[in-house]
C-alpha positions in Angstrom: -55.9 2.8 41.2 -53.2 4.8 39.3 -50.5 2.4 40.5 -50.4 0.1 37.5 -50.1 3.1 35.1 -47.3 4.8 36.9 -45.3 1.6 36.9 -45.9 1.3 33.1 -44.7 4.9 32.5 -41.6 4.4 34.6 -40.8 1.2 32.6 -41.2 3.1 29.3 -39.0 5.9 30.4 -36.3 3.5 31.6 -36.4 1.7 28.3 -36.0 5.0 26.4 -33.0 5.9 28.7 -31.5 2.4 28.1 -32.0 2.8 24.3 -30.4 6.3 24.3 -27.4 4.9 26.3 -27.0 2.0 23.9 -27.1 4.4 20.9 -24.5 6.6 22.5 -22.2 3.7 23.3 -22.6 2.2 19.8 -21.7 5.6 18.3 -18.6 6.0 20.5 -17.6 2.5 19.6 -17.9 3.2 15.9 -15.8 6.3 16.2 -13.1 4.4 18.2 -13.0 1.6 15.6 -12.8 4.2 12.8 -10.0 6.1 14.4 -8.0 2.9 15.0 -8.7 1.4 11.5 -8.2 4.6 9.4 -5.0 5.7 11.3 -2.1 5.8 8.8 0.3 2.9 9.2 4.0 3.5 9.0 5.8 1.1 6.7 9.6 0.8 6.5 11.1 -2.1 4.5 14.6 -2.9 3.6 15.1 -5.5 1.0 18.2 -7.3 -0.1 17.6 -7.1 -3.8 19.0 -8.1 -7.1 19.1 -6.2 -10.4 19.6 -7.9 -13.7 19.2 -7.2 -17.4 17.9 -9.9 -19.8 20.3 -8.8 -22.5 23.4 -8.2 -20.5 25.8 -10.2 -18.3 25.9 -7.4 -15.8 23.9 -8.3 -12.6 24.3 -6.8 -9.2 23.1 -7.3 -5.6 21.5 -4.1 -4.3 19.8 -2.7 -1.2 16.3 -1.4 -1.6 14.6 0.9 0.9 10.8 1.6 1.0 9.6 4.1 3.6 6.2 5.8 4.0 2.7 5.6 5.3 -0.3 3.5 4.2 -3.6 5.3 4.4 -6.7 3.2 4.6 -9.8 4.7 3.0 -13.5 3.9 3.4 -13.6 3.2 -0.3 -11.0 0.5 0.3 -8.7 2.2 -2.2 -5.7 2.3 0.1 -2.8 4.5 -0.8 0.9 4.3 0.2 2.8 7.6 0.1 6.5 7.6 0.6 9.8 7.1 -1.1 11.9 4.3 -2.6 15.7 4.3 -2.6 17.9 2.2 -4.8 21.6 2.4 -5.5 21.7 6.0 -4.2 18.7 7.1 -6.3 15.7 8.2 -4.2 12.2 8.8 -5.7 9.0 9.9 -4.1 6.1 7.4 -4.8 2.4 7.2 -4.3 1.3 3.5 -4.6 -2.3 2.6 -5.4 -4.0 -0.7 -4.5 -4.5 -3.2 -7.3 -7.7 -5.3 -7.3 -7.8 -8.9 -8.4 -9.5 -9.7 -11.6 -13.1 -11.0 -11.1 -12.9 -10.4 -7.3 -13.7 -6.9 -6.0 -12.8 -7.7 -2.5 -9.3 -9.2 -3.1 -6.2 -7.1 -3.5 -3.0 -8.3 -5.2 -0.7 -5.6 -4.2 0.2 -1.9 -5.0 1.7 -0.2 -8.0 2.6 3.2 -9.5 4.4 4.9 -12.3 7.4 6.9 -11.1 7.2 10.4 -12.6 9.8 13.1 -12.8 9.2 16.7 -13.9 11.2 17.7 -17.0 13.1 20.8 -16.1 12.9 22.2 -19.6 9.2 21.6 -20.4 7.8 21.5 -16.9 5.8 18.3 -17.9 5.9 15.1 -16.0 7.5 12.1 -17.6 7.3 8.4 -16.6 10.8 7.4 -15.5 10.0 4.1 -13.8 7.5 1.7 -12.3 7.1 0.2 -8.8 5.1 -2.9 -7.8 4.8 -4.5 -4.4 2.9 -7.5 -3.0 -0.1 -6.7 -0.8 1.9 -7.1 2.4 4.9 -5.2 1.0 7.1 -8.3 1.4 8.1 -8.4 -2.3 9.0 -5.5 -4.6 9.7 -5.1 -8.3 11.2 -1.8 -9.7 12.2 -0.4 -13.1 14.0 2.9 -12.9 15.2 5.0 -15.9 18.1 6.4 -13.9 19.4 2.9 -13.2 19.0 2.0 -16.8 21.1 5.1 -17.8 23.7 4.5 -15.1 24.4 0.9 -16.1 23.4 1.2 -19.8 20.6 -1.5 -19.9 17.1 -2.2 -19.0 17.2 -3.6 -15.5 14.6 -5.3 -13.3 15.2 -4.7 -9.6 13.6 -7.3 -7.3 13.6 -7.9 -3.6 14.1 -9.9 -1.6 16.4 -11.8 -3.9 20.1 -12.7 -4.2 20.3 -14.1 -7.7 18.6 -14.0 -11.1 16.5 -17.1 -10.4 14.9 -15.6 -7.3 14.4 -12.2 -9.0 12.6 -13.9 -11.9 10.5 -15.8 -9.3 9.3 -12.5 -7.8 8.3 -11.3 -11.3 6.5 -14.5 -11.9 4.6 -14.3 -8.6 3.6 -10.7 -9.2 2.4 -11.6 -12.7 0.2 -14.4 -11.4 -1.4 -12.1 -8.9 -2.4 -9.5 -11.5 
């Protein structure tokens, strides 16, 4: 007469074991997905760029190199840490993700102020800006050292080979912000 009850208890124990196994498998799956998703992504881009000054006839083709790692965060505030090199000038940068206006889930790219420590005062001073598209395919740079070197106020854009293409990149980045 105990036969139906023993079958019932075995069934309940098997369901608990299956549930525990499912929880363990789900937990391991979440860890694997997290490790893959949050692993830093190496980024190395070389751009054939163009630099120009609105108030000068001096324009120049230039090579731009961006190297670093993109770190994804649970907060979705991704961060790129690396360096930018233009015309022999290399600067360390930390780019932050830019969010689209009126859309908290859409990103338009990354930007930062380039800062240099003043050797006399010890304070940091803004010496440039850097903006990239969200996929790092376009870049816009302003560097104080370039301005001093060529005596102007230069926009450095990539990829571009003339003023028209460079201005197109500035327009595209302006639309996205």
